[in-house]
C-alpha positions as CSV (number, residue, x, y, z in Angstrom):
1,M,225.1,4.2,122.8
2,E,222.3,3.0,120.5
3,R,218.7,3.3,121.9
4,Y,215.8,1.3,121.4
5,I,212.1,1.4,122.3
6,T,209.8,-1.5,121.7
7,R,206.1,-1.4,120.2
8,G,204.6,-1.0,123.4
9,I,206.8,2.2,124.8
10,A,206.3,3.7,120.9
11,S,202.2,3.5,121.0
12,K,201.5,3.9,124.7
13,L,204.5,6.2,125.9
14,P,204.2,10.0,124.9
15,Q,207.7,11.1,122.9
16,I,208.1,13.9,125.3
17,V,208.2,11.4,128.3
18,Q,210.5,9.1,126.5
19,L,212.9,11.8,125.8
20,Q,212.7,12.8,129.5
21,I,213.5,9.1,130.7
22,W,216.4,8.9,128.1
23,K,217.7,12.0,129.7
24,L,217.3,10.8,133.2
25,V,219.2,7.5,132.4
26,S,222.0,9.6,130.8
27,L,222.5,11.7,133.9
28,R,222.2,8.8,136.5
29,E,224.9,6.7,134.5
30,E,227.0,9.6,134.3
31,E,226.6,10.3,138.1
32,L,227.7,6.8,138.7
33,S,230.6,6.4,136.3
34,M,232.3,9.2,138.4
35,E,231.7,7.3,141.7
36,S,232.3,3.5,140.6
37,D,232.7,1.3,137.9
38,D,229.7,-0.9,139.2
39,I,226.7,0.6,137.5
40,D,223.5,-0.8,137.4
41,Y,221.9,-2.3,134.2
42,F,218.6,-1.6,135.1
43,H,216.2,1.5,135.4
44,I,212.6,1.3,136.8
45,F,210.3,4.4,136.1
46,Q,206.9,4.2,138.0
47,F,204.4,6.8,137.3
48,N,202.1,8.7,139.4
49,M,199.7,11.6,139.2
50,Y,199.2,14.3,141.8
51,N,197.4,17.6,141.6
52,D,197.1,17.0,137.8
53,Q,200.7,16.7,137.4
54,L,202.4,13.6,136.2
55,Y,205.6,12.5,138.3
56,I,208.3,9.9,137.3
57,K,209.9,7.8,140.0
58,H,213.5,6.6,138.7
59,K,214.6,3.7,140.9
60,Q,217.7,1.5,140.9
61,E,219.0,-1.5,143.0
62,R,222.6,-1.0,143.1
63,P,223.5,1.1,144.4
64,E,219.8,1.9,146.1
65,Y,218.5,4.9,144.3
66,A,215.1,6.4,144.2
67,K,214.7,10.1,143.0
68,I,211.3,11.7,141.9
69,H,211.1,13.8,138.9
70,K,208.3,16.5,137.7
71,A,207.2,15.0,134.3
72,N,207.3,17.3,131.3
73,C,203.9,16.1,130.2
74,Q,200.9,17.0,132.6
75,K,198.3,14.6,131.3
76,A,197.5,10.9,132.8
77,I,199.0,8.3,131.1
78,N,197.8,4.8,131.0
79,I,201.1,3.3,132.1
80,S,202.1,2.4,135.6
81,K,205.9,1.4,135.1
82,V,208.6,1.5,132.2
83,Y,212.0,-0.3,132.5
84,V,215.3,0.8,130.7
85,T,217.8,-1.9,130.5
86,R,221.4,-1.9,129.3
87,E,222.8,-4.5,127.2
88,D,226.6,-4.8,127.2
89,D,227.8,-7.4,124.5
90,V,231.4,-8.0,123.8
91,D,231.6,-5.6,120.9
92,L,228.1,-3.4,121.3
93,S,226.3,-1.7,124.0
94,Y,222.8,-0.4,123.7
95,Y,219.7,0.3,126.0
96,V,216.2,-0.9,125.4
97,M,213.0,0.7,127.0
98,L,210.2,-1.5,127.4
99,L,207.0,-2.3,129.2
100,P,207.0,-4.4,132.3
101,E,204.8,-6.8,130.2
102,E,207.8,-7.1,127.0
103,Y,210.6,-8.0,129.6
């Protein structure tokens, strides 16, 4: 499936974190596809620093899901949240990673 990022993501989120988020989305969708056909199209990622380590909290509403992952980046980033949405059109499906203000 195609993946796109917005200008805000390209300029503000380190590429190593972008790649980790894409991997987390793929793993989550793989898990859900085995359990159910009802897959949430909306992923929320929140960032927090703790003891000089960046952590990513991955959340979804349906089914309710929250998991914290250690980021592949130790430096602080100036972003608190990132969204990844899956768009399903008639003949095309794709993902978009964006900042909340770009939603």
